[in-house]
PDB file of N, CA, C and O in Angstrom:
ATOM      1  N   MET A   1      -2.573  -5.944 -24.436  1.00  0.00           N
ATOM      2  CA  MET A   1      -1.656  -4.866 -24.166  1.00  0.00           C
ATOM      3  C   MET A   1      -0.447  -5.353 -23.372  1.00  0.00           C
ATOM      4  O   MET A   1       0.675  -4.902 -23.607  1.00  0.00           O
ATOM      5  N   SER A   2      -0.676  -6.294 -22.410  1.00  0.00           N
ATOM      6  CA  SER A   2       0.442  -6.766 -21.598  1.00  0.00           C
ATOM      7  C   SER A   2       1.485  -7.484 -22.449  1.00  0.00           C
ATOM      8  O   SER A   2       2.676  -7.439 -22.140  1.00  0.00           O
ATOM      9  N   GLN A   3       1.044  -8.146 -23.521  1.00  0.00           N
ATOM     10  CA  GLN A   3       1.992  -8.831 -24.397  1.00  0.00           C
ATOM     11  C   GLN A   3       2.869  -7.833 -25.140  1.00  0.00           C
ATOM     12  O   GLN A   3       4.058  -8.079 -25.341  1.00  0.00           O
ATOM     13  N   THR A   4       2.285  -6.706 -25.551  1.00  0.00           N
ATOM     14  CA  THR A   4       3.077  -5.706 -26.260  1.00  0.00           C
ATOM     15  C   THR A   4       4.123  -5.087 -25.356  1.00  0.00           C
ATOM     16  O   THR A   4       5.218  -4.755 -25.810  1.00  0.00           O
ATOM     17  N   LEU A   5       3.799  -4.928 -24.082  1.00  0.00           N
ATOM     18  CA  LEU A   5       4.752  -4.353 -23.143  1.00  0.00           C
ATOM     19  C   LEU A   5       5.689  -5.404 -22.551  1.00  0.00           C
ATOM     20  O   LEU A   5       6.638  -5.065 -21.844  1.00  0.00           O
ATOM     21  N   GLY A   6       5.427  -6.669 -22.836  1.00  0.00           N
ATOM     22  CA  GLY A   6       6.261  -7.737 -22.300  1.00  0.00           C
ATOM     23  C   GLY A   6       5.990  -8.041 -20.838  1.00  0.00           C
ATOM     24  O   GLY A   6       6.858  -8.572 -20.144  1.00  0.00           O
ATOM     25  N   LEU A   7       4.793  -7.709 -20.360  1.00  0.00           N
ATOM     26  CA  LEU A   7       4.426  -7.954 -18.958  1.00  0.00           C
ATOM     27  C   LEU A   7       3.657  -9.265 -18.828  1.00  0.00           C
ATOM     28  O   LEU A   7       2.914  -9.638 -19.736  1.00  0.00           O
ATOM     29  N   PRO A   8       3.827  -9.968 -17.705  1.00  0.00           N
ATOM     30  CA  PRO A   8       3.004 -11.156 -17.470  1.00  0.00           C
ATOM     31  C   PRO A   8       1.527 -10.767 -17.354  1.00  0.00           C
ATOM     32  O   PRO A   8       1.210  -9.668 -16.898  1.00  0.00           O
ATOM     33  N   LEU A   9       0.627 -11.661 -17.762  1.00  0.00           N
ATOM     34  CA  LEU A   9      -0.810 -11.376 -17.710  1.00  0.00           C
ATOM     35  C   LEU A   9      -1.271 -11.068 -16.292  1.00  0.00           C
ATOM     36  O   LEU A   9      -2.138 -10.215 -16.104  1.00  0.00           O
ATOM     37  N   GLU A  10      -0.706 -11.751 -15.279  1.00  0.00           N
ATOM     38  CA  GLU A  10      -1.095 -11.530 -13.894  1.00  0.00           C
ATOM     39  C   GLU A  10      -0.822 -10.092 -13.470  1.00  0.00           C
ATOM     40  O   GLU A  10      -1.628  -9.482 -12.767  1.00  0.00           O
ATOM     41  N   TYR A  11       0.314  -9.556 -13.897  1.00  0.00           N
ATOM     42  CA  TYR A  11       0.672  -8.185 -13.543  1.00  0.00           C
ATOM     43  C   TYR A  11      -0.304  -7.201 -14.169  1.00  0.00           C
ATOM     44  O   TYR A  11      -0.745  -6.258 -13.511  1.00  0.00           O
ATOM     45  N   ALA A  12      -0.638  -7.412 -15.418  1.00  0.00           N
ATOM     46  CA  ALA A  12      -1.572  -6.528 -16.114  1.00  0.00           C
ATOM     47  C   ALA A  12      -2.960  -6.590 -15.471  1.00  0.00           C
ATOM     48  O   ALA A  12      -3.693  -5.602 -15.492  1.00  0.00           O
ATOM     49  N   ALA A  13      -3.327  -7.745 -14.900  1.00  0.00           N
ATOM     50  CA  ALA A  13      -4.634  -7.905 -14.263  1.00  0.00           C
ATOM     51  C   ALA A  13      -4.645  -7.368 -12.829  1.00  0.00           C
ATOM     52  O   ALA A  13      -5.695  -7.364 -12.186  1.00  0.00           O
ATOM     53  N   GLY A  14      -3.504  -6.920 -12.324  1.00  0.00           N
ATOM     54  CA  GLY A  14      -3.441  -6.388 -10.971  1.00  0.00           C
ATOM     55  C   GLY A  14      -3.378  -7.453  -9.888  1.00  0.00           C
ATOM     56  O   GLY A  14      -3.634  -7.165  -8.719  1.00  0.00           O
ATOM     57  N   LEU A  15      -3.037  -8.694 -10.271  1.00  0.00           N
ATOM     58  CA  LEU A  15      -2.933  -9.760  -9.284  1.00  0.00           C
ATOM     59  C   LEU A  15      -1.602  -9.651  -8.543  1.00  0.00           C
ATOM     60  O   LEU A  15      -0.622  -9.156  -9.099  1.00  0.00           O
ATOM     61  N   PRO A  16      -1.562 -10.111  -7.288  1.00  0.00           N
ATOM     62  CA  PRO A  16      -0.341  -9.965  -6.501  1.00  0.00           C
ATOM     63  C   PRO A  16       0.771 -10.905  -6.970  1.00  0.00           C
ATOM     64  O   PRO A  16       0.516 -11.954  -7.562  1.00  0.00           O
ATOM     65  N   LYS A  17       1.989 -10.504  -6.691  1.00  0.00           N
ATOM     66  CA  LYS A  17       3.157 -11.344  -6.935  1.00  0.00           C
ATOM     67  C   LYS A  17       3.883 -11.475  -5.605  1.00  0.00           C
ATOM     68  O   LYS A  17       4.255 -10.474  -4.993  1.00  0.00           O
ATOM     69  N   VAL A  18       4.085 -12.714  -5.157  1.00  0.00           N
ATOM     70  CA  VAL A  18       4.759 -12.979  -3.887  1.00  0.00           C
ATOM     71  C   VAL A  18       6.082 -13.674  -4.182  1.00  0.00           C
ATOM     72  O   VAL A  18       6.113 -14.695  -4.869  1.00  0.00           O
ATOM     73  N   GLU A  19       7.167 -13.123  -3.666  1.00  0.00           N
ATOM     74  CA  GLU A  19       8.495 -13.715  -3.817  1.00  0.00           C
ATOM     75  C   GLU A  19       9.075 -13.970  -2.442  1.00  0.00           C
ATOM     76  O   GLU A  19       9.038 -13.094  -1.578  1.00  0.00           O
ATOM     77  N   LEU A  20       9.612 -15.162  -2.229  1.00  0.00           N
ATOM     78  CA  LEU A  20      10.293 -15.491  -0.986  1.00  0.00           C
ATOM     79  C   LEU A  20      11.778 -15.580  -1.258  1.00  0.00           C
ATOM     80  O   LEU A  20      12.201 -16.138  -2.270  1.00  0.00           O
ATOM     81  N   GLU A  21      12.563 -15.033  -0.356  1.00  0.00           N
ATOM     82  CA  GLU A  21      14.014 -15.120  -0.456  1.00  0.00           C
ATOM     83  C   GLU A  21      14.508 -15.845   0.788  1.00  0.00           C
ATOM     84  O   GLU A  21      14.549 -15.279   1.880  1.00  0.00           O
ATOM     85  N   GLY A  22      14.878 -17.092   0.606  1.00  0.00           N
ATOM     86  CA  GLY A  22      15.288 -17.900   1.754  1.00  0.00           C
ATOM     87  C   GLY A  22      14.134 -18.053   2.728  1.00  0.00           C
ATOM     88  O   GLY A  22      12.979 -18.210   2.331  1.00  0.00           O
ATOM     89  N   PHE A  23      14.468 -18.005   4.019  1.00  0.00           N
ATOM     90  CA  PHE A  23      13.449 -18.130   5.065  1.00  0.00           C
ATOM     91  C   PHE A  23      13.212 -16.812   5.788  1.00  0.00           C
ATOM     92  O   PHE A  23      12.499 -16.778   6.791  1.00  0.00           O
ATOM     93  N   THR A  24      13.807 -15.716   5.285  1.00  0.00           N
ATOM     94  CA  THR A  24      13.796 -14.480   6.068  1.00  0.00           C
ATOM     95  C   THR A  24      13.240 -13.257   5.363  1.00  0.00           C
ATOM     96  O   THR A  24      13.193 -12.185   5.968  1.00  0.00           O
ATOM     97  N   LEU A  25      12.818 -13.370   4.111  1.00  0.00           N
ATOM     98  CA  LEU A  25      12.351 -12.188   3.402  1.00  0.00           C
ATOM     99  C   LEU A  25      11.231 -12.543   2.433  1.00  0.00           C
ATOM    100  O   LEU A  25      11.326 -13.524   1.696  1.00  0.00           O
ATOM    101  N   ALA A  26      10.169 -11.740   2.439  1.00  0.00           N
ATOM    102  CA  ALA A  26       9.066 -11.902   1.488  1.00  0.00           C
ATOM    103  C   ALA A  26       8.777 -10.549   0.846  1.00  0.00           C
ATOM    104  O   ALA A  26       8.702  -9.529   1.530  1.00  0.00           O
ATOM    105  N   ARG A  27       8.618 -10.555  -0.460  1.00  0.00           N
ATOM    106  CA  ARG A  27       8.241  -9.348  -1.204  1.00  0.00           C
ATOM    107  C   ARG A  27       6.867  -9.580  -1.813  1.00  0.00           C
ATOM    108  O   ARG A  27       6.624 -10.615  -2.433  1.00  0.00           O
ATOM    109  N   VAL A  28       5.972  -8.619  -1.637  1.00  0.00           N
ATOM    110  CA  VAL A  28       4.631  -8.731  -2.198  1.00  0.00           C
ATOM    111  C   VAL A  28       4.364  -7.487  -3.046  1.00  0.00           C
ATOM    112  O   VAL A  28       4.296  -6.371  -2.530  1.00  0.00           O
ATOM    113  N   GLU A  29       4.215  -7.697  -4.352  1.00  0.00           N
ATOM    114  CA  GLU A  29       3.876  -6.622  -5.280  1.00  0.00           C
ATOM    115  C   GLU A  29       2.370  -6.623  -5.508  1.00  0.00           C
ATOM    116  O   GLU A  29       1.712  -7.648  -5.331  1.00  0.00           O
ATOM    117  N   CYS A  30       1.831  -5.485  -5.896  1.00  0.00           N
ATOM    118  CA  CYS A  30       0.394  -5.321  -6.202  1.00  0.00           C
ATOM    119  C   CYS A  30      -0.492  -5.637  -4.993  1.00  0.00           C
ATOM    120  O   CYS A  30      -1.566  -6.219  -5.143  1.00  0.00           O
ATOM    121  N   HIS A  31      -0.044  -5.255  -3.807  1.00  0.00           N
ATOM    122  CA  HIS A  31      -0.886  -5.435  -2.619  1.00  0.00           C
ATOM    123  C   HIS A  31      -1.821  -4.236  -2.487  1.00  0.00           C
ATOM    124  O   HIS A  31      -1.661  -3.229  -3.176  1.00  0.00           O
ATOM    125  N   ARG A  32      -2.781  -4.359  -1.608  1.00  0.00           N
ATOM    126  CA  ARG A  32      -3.740  -3.271  -1.379  1.00  0.00           C
ATOM    127  C   ARG A  32      -3.727  -2.826   0.076  1.00  0.00           C
ATOM    128  O   ARG A  32      -4.763  -2.458   0.630  1.00  0.00           O
ATOM    129  N   GLY A  33      -2.572  -2.860   0.680  1.00  0.00           N
ATOM    130  CA  GLY A  33      -2.422  -2.338   2.029  1.00  0.00           C
ATOM    131  C   GLY A  33      -2.357  -3.417   3.098  1.00  0.00           C
ATOM    132  O   GLY A  33      -2.727  -4.570   2.875  1.00  0.00           O
ATOM    133  N   VAL A  34      -1.875  -3.008   4.264  1.00  0.00           N
ATOM    134  CA  VAL A  34      -1.754  -3.903   5.410  1.00  0.00           C
ATOM    135  C   VAL A  34      -3.106  -3.969   6.118  1.00  0.00           C
ATOM    136  O   VAL A  34      -3.675  -2.941   6.484  1.00  0.00           O
ATOM    137  N   LEU A  35      -3.615  -5.191   6.308  1.00  0.00           N
ATOM    138  CA  LEU A  35      -4.893  -5.390   6.997  1.00  0.00           C
ATOM    139  C   LEU A  35      -4.674  -5.719   8.474  1.00  0.00           C
ATOM    140  O   LEU A  35      -5.390  -5.216   9.339  1.00  0.00           O
ATOM    141  N   GLN A  36      -3.686  -6.561   8.757  1.00  0.00           N
ATOM    142  CA  GLN A  36      -3.343  -6.936  10.122  1.00  0.00           C
ATOM    143  C   GLN A  36      -1.835  -7.121  10.191  1.00  0.00           C
ATOM    144  O   GLN A  36      -1.190  -7.514   9.219  1.00  0.00           O
ATOM    145  N   TYR A  37      -1.283  -6.823  11.383  1.00  0.00           N
ATOM    146  CA  TYR A  37       0.163  -6.891  11.509  1.00  0.00           C
ATOM    147  C   TYR A  37       0.546  -7.184  12.953  1.00  0.00           C
ATOM    148  O   TYR A  37       0.113  -6.482  13.867  1.00  0.00           O
ATOM    149  N   CYS A  38       1.353  -8.214  13.161  1.00  0.00           N
ATOM    150  CA  CYS A  38       1.953  -8.509  14.459  1.00  0.00           C
ATOM    151  C   CYS A  38       3.229  -9.295  14.189  1.00  0.00           C
ATOM    152  O   CYS A  38       3.566  -9.527  13.028  1.00  0.00           O
ATOM    153  N   THR A  39       3.940  -9.707  15.217  1.00  0.00           N
ATOM    154  CA  THR A  39       5.205 -10.408  14.987  1.00  0.00           C
ATOM    155  C   THR A  39       5.005 -11.838  14.495  1.00  0.00           C
ATOM    156  O   THR A  39       5.959 -12.473  14.046  1.00  0.00           O
ATOM    157  N   GLU A  40       3.765 -12.359  14.576  1.00  0.00           N
ATOM    158  CA  GLU A  40       3.478 -13.735  14.142  1.00  0.00           C
ATOM    159  C   GLU A  40       2.924 -13.822  12.717  1.00  0.00           C
ATOM    160  O   GLU A  40       3.044 -14.862  12.070  1.00  0.00           O
ATOM    161  N   TYR A  41       2.324 -12.749  12.232  1.00  0.00           N
ATOM    162  CA  TYR A  41       1.828 -12.740  10.850  1.00  0.00           C
ATOM    163  C   TYR A  41       1.620 -11.318  10.357  1.00  0.00           C
ATOM    164  O   TYR A  41       1.418 -10.388  11.138  1.00  0.00           O
ATOM    165  N   VAL A  42       1.675 -11.175   9.039  1.00  0.00           N
ATOM    166  CA  VAL A  42       1.353  -9.916   8.361  1.00  0.00           C
ATOM    167  C   VAL A  42       0.330 -10.269   7.299  1.00  0.00           C
ATOM    168  O   VAL A  42       0.563 -11.141   6.461  1.00  0.00           O
ATOM    169  N   GLU A  43      -0.812  -9.581   7.340  1.00  0.00           N
ATOM    170  CA  GLU A  43      -1.876  -9.853   6.374  1.00  0.00           C
ATOM    171  C   GLU A  43      -2.050  -8.638   5.480  1.00  0.00           C
ATOM    172  O   GLU A  43      -2.220  -7.516   5.957  1.00  0.00           O
ATOM    173  N   LEU A  44      -2.005  -8.881   4.170  1.00  0.00           N
ATOM    174  CA  LEU A  44      -2.122  -7.835   3.165  1.00  0.00           C
ATOM    175  C   LEU A  44      -3.364  -8.063   2.315  1.00  0.00           C
ATOM    176  O   LEU A  44      -3.741  -9.205   2.050  1.00  0.00           O
ATOM    177  N   GLY A  45      -3.989  -6.992   1.897  1.00  0.00           N
ATOM    178  CA  GLY A  45      -5.094  -7.097   0.954  1.00  0.00           C
ATOM    179  C   GLY A  45      -4.545  -7.221  -0.458  1.00  0.00           C
ATOM    180  O   GLY A  45      -3.450  -6.743  -0.754  1.00  0.00           O
ATOM    181  N   SER A  46      -5.306  -7.858  -1.316  1.00  0.00           N
ATOM    182  CA  SER A  46      -4.941  -7.939  -2.727  1.00  0.00           C
ATOM    183  C   SER A  46      -6.206  -8.210  -3.532  1.00  0.00           C
ATOM    184  O   SER A  46      -7.272  -8.463  -2.970  1.00  0.00           O
ATOM    185  N   LYS A  47      -6.077  -8.154  -4.824  1.00  0.00           N
ATOM    186  CA  LYS A  47      -7.210  -8.430  -5.692  1.00  0.00           C
ATOM    187  C   LYS A  47      -7.531  -9.925  -5.618  1.00  0.00           C
ATOM    188  O   LYS A  47      -6.701 -10.755  -5.990  1.00  0.00           O
ATOM    189  N   GLY A  48      -8.714 -10.267  -5.146  1.00  0.00           N
ATOM    190  CA  GLY A  48      -9.157 -11.657  -5.133  1.00  0.00           C
ATOM    191  C   GLY A  48      -8.908 -12.427  -3.859  1.00  0.00           C
ATOM    192  O   GLY A  48      -9.570 -13.440  -3.630  1.00  0.00           O
ATOM    193  N   ALA A  49      -7.982 -11.996  -3.014  1.00  0.00           N
ATOM    194  CA  ALA A  49      -7.679 -12.749  -1.794  1.00  0.00           C
ATOM    195  C   ALA A  49      -6.870 -11.888  -0.830  1.00  0.00           C
ATOM    196  O   ALA A  49      -6.277 -10.881  -1.218  1.00  0.00           O
ATOM    197  N   ARG A  50      -6.857 -12.301   0.418  1.00  0.00           N
ATOM    198  CA  ARG A  50      -5.939 -11.720   1.396  1.00  0.00           C
ATOM    199  C   ARG A  50      -4.703 -12.604   1.422  1.00  0.00           C
ATOM    200  O   ARG A  50      -4.805 -13.818   1.241  1.00  0.00           O
ATOM    201  N   ILE A  51      -3.552 -12.016   1.642  1.00  0.00           N
ATOM    202  CA  ILE A  51      -2.293 -12.761   1.696  1.00  0.00           C
ATOM    203  C   ILE A  51      -1.774 -12.664   3.116  1.00  0.00           C
ATOM    204  O   ILE A  51      -1.574 -11.568   3.641  1.00  0.00           O
ATOM    205  N   ARG A  52      -1.552 -13.825   3.743  1.00  0.00           N
ATOM    206  CA  ARG A  52      -1.029 -13.845   5.111  1.00  0.00           C
ATOM    207  C   ARG A  52       0.354 -14.496   5.096  1.00  0.00           C
ATOM    208  O   ARG A  52       0.512 -15.648   4.691  1.00  0.00           O
ATOM    209  N   ILE A  53       1.341 -13.738   5.544  1.00  0.00           N
ATOM    210  CA  ILE A  53       2.702 -14.240   5.715  1.00  0.00           C
ATOM    211  C   ILE A  53       2.809 -14.655   7.184  1.00  0.00           C
ATOM    212  O   ILE A  53       2.692 -13.811   8.072  1.00  0.00           O
ATOM    213  N   ASN A  54       3.028 -15.933   7.445  1.00  0.00           N
ATOM    214  CA  ASN A  54       3.129 -16.461   8.810  1.00  0.00           C
ATOM    215  C   ASN A  54       4.590 -16.661   9.184  1.00  0.00           C
ATOM    216  O   ASN A  54       5.419 -16.985   8.333  1.00  0.00           O
ATOM    217  N   GLY A  55       4.903 -16.465  10.469  1.00  0.00           N
ATOM    218  CA  GLY A  55       6.267 -16.681  10.925  1.00  0.00           C
ATOM    219  C   GLY A  55       6.458 -16.231  12.353  1.00  0.00           C
ATOM    220  O   GLY A  55       5.524 -16.249  13.154  1.00  0.00           O
ATOM    221  N   SER A  56       7.674 -15.826  12.666  1.00  0.00           N
ATOM    222  CA  SER A  56       7.973 -15.290  13.995  1.00  0.00           C
ATOM    223  C   SER A  56       8.963 -14.141  13.849  1.00  0.00           C
ATOM    224  O   SER A  56       9.809 -14.137  12.955  1.00  0.00           O
ATOM    225  N   GLY A  57       8.841 -13.187  14.729  1.00  0.00           N
ATOM    226  CA  GLY A  57       9.703 -12.010  14.671  1.00  0.00           C
ATOM    227  C   GLY A  57       9.542 -11.211  13.394  1.00  0.00           C
ATOM    228  O   GLY A  57      10.500 -10.601  12.918  1.00  0.00           O
ATOM    229  N   LEU A  58       8.329 -11.208  12.826  1.00  0.00           N
ATOM    230  CA  LEU A  58       8.091 -10.532  11.545  1.00  0.00           C
ATOM    231  C   LEU A  58       8.021  -9.017  11.724  1.00  0.00           C
ATOM    232  O   LEU A  58       7.569  -8.513  12.752  1.00  0.00           O
ATOM    233  N   GLY A  59       8.474  -8.318  10.710  1.00  0.00           N
ATOM    234  CA  GLY A  59       8.401  -6.870  10.683  1.00  0.00           C
ATOM    235  C   GLY A  59       8.326  -6.390   9.252  1.00  0.00           C
ATOM    236  O   GLY A  59       8.668  -7.119   8.321  1.00  0.00           O
ATOM    237  N   LEU A  60       7.877  -5.158   9.082  1.00  0.00           N
ATOM    238  CA  LEU A  60       7.820  -4.548   7.754  1.00  0.00           C
ATOM    239  C   LEU A  60       9.141  -3.839   7.505  1.00  0.00           C
ATOM    240  O   LEU A  60       9.448  -2.832   8.143  1.00  0.00           O
ATOM    241  N   LYS A  61       9.908  -4.368   6.582  1.00  0.00           N
ATOM    242  CA  LYS A  61      11.183  -3.734   6.239  1.00  0.00           C
ATOM    243  C   LYS A  61      10.936  -2.473   5.421  1.00  0.00           C
ATOM    244  O   LYS A  61      11.589  -1.449   5.622  1.00  0.00           O
ATOM    245  N   SER A  62       9.979  -2.564   4.494  1.00  0.00           N
ATOM    246  CA  SER A  62       9.563  -1.384   3.729  1.00  0.00           C
ATOM    247  C   SER A  62       8.142  -1.586   3.236  1.00  0.00           C
ATOM    248  O   SER A  62       7.673  -2.710   3.058  1.00  0.00           O
ATOM    249  N   LEU A  63       7.468  -0.456   3.021  1.00  0.00           N
ATOM    250  CA  LEU A  63       6.080  -0.493   2.566  1.00  0.00           C
ATOM    251  C   LEU A  63       5.835   0.703   1.667  1.00  0.00           C
ATOM    252  O   LEU A  63       6.059   1.850   2.053  1.00  0.00           O
ATOM    253  N   SER A  64       5.371   0.415   0.463  1.00  0.00           N
ATOM    254  CA  SER A  64       4.977   1.465  -0.476  1.00  0.00           C
ATOM    255  C   SER A  64       3.709   0.985  -1.173  1.00  0.00           C
ATOM    256  O   SER A  64       3.336  -0.178  -1.020  1.00  0.00           O
ATOM    257  N   PRO A  65       3.046   1.835  -1.924  1.00  0.00           N
ATOM    258  CA  PRO A  65       1.844   1.383  -2.636  1.00  0.00           C
ATOM    259  C   PRO A  65       2.114   0.244  -3.625  1.00  0.00           C
ATOM    260  O   PRO A  65       1.206  -0.521  -3.950  1.00  0.00           O
ATOM    261  N   GLU A  66       3.350   0.130  -4.100  1.00  0.00           N
ATOM    262  CA  GLU A  66       3.687  -0.907  -5.077  1.00  0.00           C
ATOM    263  C   GLU A  66       4.234  -2.179  -4.451  1.00  0.00           C
ATOM    264  O   GLU A  66       4.061  -3.262  -5.010  1.00  0.00           O
ATOM    265  N   LEU A  67       4.902  -2.067  -3.280  1.00  0.00           N
ATOM    266  CA  LEU A  67       5.675  -3.193  -2.752  1.00  0.00           C
ATOM    267  C   LEU A  67       5.669  -3.200  -1.230  1.00  0.00           C
ATOM    268  O   LEU A  67       5.854  -2.165  -0.589  1.00  0.00           O
ATOM    269  N   ALA A  68       5.452  -4.390  -0.659  1.00  0.00           N
ATOM    270  CA  ALA A  68       5.612  -4.603   0.784  1.00  0.00           C
ATOM    271  C   ALA A  68       6.732  -5.623   0.957  1.00  0.00           C
ATOM    272  O   ALA A  68       6.735  -6.664   0.301  1.00  0.00           O
ATOM    273  N   VAL A  69       7.685  -5.320   1.844  1.00  0.00           N
ATOM    274  CA  VAL A  69       8.790  -6.239   2.130  1.00  0.00           C
ATOM    275  C   VAL A  69       8.704  -6.611   3.601  1.00  0.00           C
ATOM    276  O   VAL A  69       8.787  -5.753   4.480  1.00  0.00           O
ATOM    277  N   ILE A  70       8.536  -7.909   3.856  1.00  0.00           N
ATOM    278  CA  ILE A  70       8.391  -8.431   5.213  1.00  0.00           C
ATOM    279  C   ILE A  70       9.647  -9.222   5.544  1.00  0.00           C
ATOM    280  O   ILE A  70      10.107 -10.034   4.741  1.00  0.00           O
ATOM    281  N   CYS A  71      10.205  -8.982   6.739  1.00  0.00           N
ATOM    282  CA  CYS A  71      11.391  -9.718   7.146  1.00  0.00           C
ATOM    283  C   CYS A  71      11.129 -10.402   8.486  1.00  0.00           C
ATOM    284  O   CYS A  71      10.209 -10.027   9.213  1.00  0.00           O
ATOM    285  N   GLY A  72      11.931 -11.394   8.801  1.00  0.00           N
ATOM    286  CA  GLY A  72      11.792 -12.197  10.004  1.00  0.00           C
ATOM    287  C   GLY A  72      11.887 -13.665   9.621  1.00  0.00           C
ATOM    288  O   GLY A  72      12.306 -13.988   8.509  1.00  0.00           O
ATOM    289  N   ARG A  73      11.511 -14.538  10.509  1.00  0.00           N
ATOM    290  CA  ARG A  73      11.527 -15.988  10.215  1.00  0.00           C
ATOM    291  C   ARG A  73      10.203 -16.358   9.558  1.00  0.00           C
ATOM    292  O   ARG A  73       9.178 -16.434  10.236  1.00  0.00           O
ATOM    293  N   ILE A  74      10.211 -16.587   8.253  1.00  0.00           N
ATOM    294  CA  ILE A  74       8.994 -16.865   7.495  1.00  0.00           C
ATOM    295  C   ILE A  74       8.738 -18.370   7.484  1.00  0.00           C
ATOM    296  O   ILE A  74       9.594 -19.162   7.088  1.00  0.00           O
ATOM    297  N   LYS A  75       7.535 -18.744   7.932  1.00  0.00           N
ATOM    298  CA  LYS A  75       7.163 -20.157   8.001  1.00  0.00           C
ATOM    299  C   LYS A  75       6.199 -20.568   6.897  1.00  0.00           C
ATOM    300  O   LYS A  75       6.079 -21.754   6.589  1.00  0.00           O
ATOM    301  N   GLY A  76       5.507 -19.593   6.294  1.00  0.00           N
ATOM    302  CA  GLY A  76       4.579 -19.943   5.228  1.00  0.00           C
ATOM    303  C   GLY A  76       3.807 -18.748   4.702  1.00  0.00           C
ATOM    304  O   GLY A  76       3.778 -17.677   5.308  1.00  0.00           O
ATOM    305  N   VAL A  77       3.185 -18.966   3.560  1.00  0.00           N
ATOM    306  CA  VAL A  77       2.328 -17.961   2.935  1.00  0.00           C
ATOM    307  C   VAL A  77       0.967 -18.596   2.732  1.00  0.00           C
ATOM    308  O   VAL A  77       0.860 -19.727   2.256  1.00  0.00           O
ATOM    309  N   GLU A  78      -0.061 -17.868   3.092  1.00  0.00           N
ATOM    310  CA  GLU A  78      -1.425 -18.384   2.999  1.00  0.00           C
ATOM    311  C   GLU A  78      -2.277 -17.398   2.194  1.00  0.00           C
ATOM    312  O   GLU A  78      -2.208 -16.187   2.403  1.00  0.00           O
ATOM    313  N   TYR A  79      -3.069 -17.927   1.285  1.00  0.00           N
ATOM    314  CA  TYR A  79      -4.033 -17.106   0.544  1.00  0.00           C
ATOM    315  C   TYR A  79      -5.401 -17.368   1.145  1.00  0.00           C
ATOM    316  O   TYR A  79      -5.823 -18.518   1.258  1.00  0.00           O
ATOM    317  N   ILE A  80      -6.088 -16.316   1.528  1.00  0.00           N
ATOM    318  CA  ILE A  80      -7.415 -16.452   2.143  1.00  0.00           C
ATOM    319  C   ILE A  80      -8.422 -15.870   1.158  1.00  0.00           C
ATOM    320  O   ILE A  80      -8.502 -14.657   0.965  1.00  0.00           O
ATOM    321  N   PHE A  81      -9.182 -16.759   0.546  1.00  0.00           N
ATOM    322  CA  PHE A  81     -10.163 -16.358  -0.462  1.00  0.00           C
ATOM    323  C   PHE A  81     -11.507 -16.106   0.190  1.00  0.00           C
ATOM    324  O   PHE A  81     -11.915 -16.840   1.090  1.00  0.00           O
ATOM    325  N   GLU A  82     -12.190 -15.080  -0.257  1.00  0.00           N
ATOM    326  CA  GLU A  82     -13.532 -14.774   0.244  1.00  0.00           C
ATOM    327  C   GLU A  82     -14.511 -15.794  -0.313  1.00  0.00           C
ATOM    328  O   GLU A  82     -14.433 -16.178  -1.480  1.00  0.00           O
ATOM    329  N   GLU A  83     -15.423 -16.222   0.528  1.00  0.00           N
ATOM    330  CA  GLU A  83     -16.452 -17.178   0.092  1.00  0.00           C
ATOM    331  C   GLU A  83     -17.466 -16.452  -0.789  1.00  0.00           C
ATOM    332  O   GLU A  83     -17.761 -15.280  -0.558  1.00  0.00           O
ATOM    333  N   ASP A  84     -17.997 -17.141  -1.794  1.00  0.00           N
ATOM    334  CA  ASP A  84     -19.033 -16.567  -2.660  1.00  0.00           C
ATOM    335  C   ASP A  84     -20.265 -16.250  -1.842  1.00  0.00           C
ATOM    336  O   ASP A  84     -20.730 -17.061  -1.041  1.00  0.00           O
ATOM    337  N   GLY A  85     -20.785 -15.049  -2.061  1.00  0.00           N
ATOM    338  CA  GLY A  85     -22.014 -14.651  -1.371  1.00  0.00           C
ATOM    339  C   GLY A  85     -21.809 -14.179   0.056  1.00  0.00           C
ATOM    340  O   GLY A  85     -22.785 -13.905   0.754  1.00  0.00           O
ATOM    341  N   ALA A  86     -20.572 -14.077   0.508  1.00  0.00           N
ATOM    342  CA  ALA A  86     -20.326 -13.636   1.887  1.00  0.00           C
ATOM    343  C   ALA A  86     -20.337 -12.145   1.994  1.00  0.00           C
ATOM    344  O   ALA A  86     -20.146 -11.603   3.082  1.00  0.00           O
TER     345      ALA A  86
END
């Protein structure tokens, strides 16, 4: 079905899409809400893993069920996968 609509397979499967713009903006599509939030990191839930945006002076520029936009000095993105059987 995703091919007929011209969508990437990841999008059709509900997997997250992370886009970085320079060093100051991150967009995360298909997230499942904010799990943890402070000025040093923002952690979002997603299908299959948690996504942690690390940096300094971080803040949520916007948040909707479809898209989270994080701004500040972004130092990295980390995927935290759950261990099997945990």
